[in-house]
N, C-alpha and C positions, 0 to 999 in steps of 0.2 A: 504494499499499499504506500509506504513512505518513498519507495523507489519510483512509482509512477508519479507521484506528487512532485518529487525532486526533478524528474525528467521533464514533466510538463512545464514546471516553473522555469528551469534553465533554458529549455527550448523556446519558451515564449519570450524570455528576455533576449535570446539570441536573435529571434525574428524582429523584435522591437529595435535592437541596435543596428541591424542590417538596414532596416528602413531609414533610420536616422542618418546612417552613413550615406545613403543614396540621396536623401533630401538635400544634402549639403551641395549637390551639383545643380539643383533646380534653378533655372533662371540665369544661369551664368553662361558667358560666351565660351566658345572653344578655347580661346586663349586663356581665360581665367581659370578653367578646370584643369588646364595642362601646365601652366607656367609654374616654375619653381618658386615657392612662397617662403622658403627657408634657405639658409646658407648650405644645407645638405641636399637640396633639391626636392624636398617634400612638396607634393602637389595633390590636389583633391582627386583627380581621376586616377592618379597612381595609387593613392590610398585603396580605392575601391579594387583596382586590379590586384594589388597585393593581398588583400583580405580574401578575395575570390580564390586566389592561389593557396593561401593558408588553409582555407576551408576544404578546398578540393584535396589537398594532401592529407590533412588530419582526419577527415572523415572517409577518405578514399583508401589511399596506400596503407595507412595504419591498421585498417581493419580488412585488408585484402579485398577491398571493393574499389579498384582503381576508378578514377574519374573517367567519364567518356570524353572529357575535354582533353586536348593535346597540351601537355605541360612539359616544360624542360625537366630533366632529371634533377632532383634536389641537390645532388652532388655538383652539378654544373651551374649552381646559382650564381648569377653575375649582377644582380641588382635590376635586371630588365623588368621584373615585375613591379617595380616601384614607380614606373612612368609609362605613359602611353606613347608608342612610337607614332611617327607622323601618319602612317597608313592604317593605324588602328582608330576606328571611330568611337565616339562616346557610346553609341548604341551597341557596338560590339563588346565594349568593356562591361557595360551594364547587362547585356545579354548573357556574357560569360558568368557574371555574378549570379544573376537569377537562375540559370541553369545549375550552377554549383549548389544554390540553395536546394534545388529539387533533389540532387544526388545526395547531399548532406542530410537532408530531411528524411530521405528513404533510409540512410544508415541509422540515424537516430531513432526513428520510429521502428525499424526492423530489429534492433538489437537491445538486449537488456543493459542496464547501466554497468553491470559487472562483466560484460563481454570483453574478453582479452584483446588487446591490440599491441602492436610493437611499433615505436617511433625510432626508425634507424638513425635519425640525426640527433637523437638525445643520447648523452653518454650513459654508460652502464653505471650503476645498475638501474637507472631510470627509464631505459628504453621499453621495457616491458610495463604495460599500463592497462587501463580499461576505458570504457566509454565515458564513465562518470569524469575521470581525470581529463580526458581529451575535451569533453563538452565545457568543463570549467575553464580549461586552457584557451579553447577558441572563443569562448564568450569574453574572456579577459582581453584577448587580442582584438576582437571586434570592437569592444568597448573602448579600449585605449586608442584605436585608430579613429573611432568615431569622435572621440574627444579632440584628437589632433585636427580632424576635419572642421570641428566646431570652431576652433581657434582660428584656423586658416580662413574659413568662410567669414568670420568676424573681421579679420584683417582686410578682406577683399571688399566687402560692401556693408559691413556693420551688422549683418543679420546673425541672430543667435537663436538658440533653442534646439530642442530635440525633435520636435515635430512642428509642422506649420501651424496647427491649431493652438500651440502654446507660445507662439512667437508674439513678442510684445513690440509694437512698432517703435521705432527709435524716436526719442525726443532729443534732438541734437543739443539743445541748450542744457537739459538736465544731465546728459552724458558728459558734456564738456565740464560742467560744474563739478560733477562727481570725480571725474579724473583729475581735475585741478586740486580737489581736496585730498585725494590719495597722493598725488605728487608732492603736495605741501608736507603731508605727514612723512613721507619718505625722506625729503630734504631736512626736515626738523630732527627726525631720528638719526640721520647721518652726522649732522652737525653736533648733536649732544653726545655722540659716542665717539668722536675723534679728538 
């Protein structure tokens, strides 16, 4: 009974976070979803592509249920899953992610939480694992990258929130005053501690 509750709850949160990540692309230009927004090149469409690959590997290879999607071997990882090439469309990346959901969901739905799996890229003795641990791991990865996307999107156009229905429209004057208050507190703290 608790296993089914845990699985339903974790799976529901994964579905929620998947949608939150995709929402961060809504309404942005091709340039804005692709351009590097950090010094390491992190970008919104690349985050989606990366999380799609993470899910495909963890809910595929780990449980001997290979993804139907063509993926590079994990041993050959070169960072190419962190950005979209010029010939990859937004729709292709989103389509990959949605198809990966279907495959991942079939694995999650079809196996018990204690189903054994093996993560060959994890060091021993951790490579042997189970669906529960992988579900928690992938949920953490998805949540982490959705948080990255949230911050990146805020930097592009100021939009924030997990879902469109929870977004509060920006009051530029209030936001400017709020940031000025935080800046002043930071400067005061720095002066008093030097």
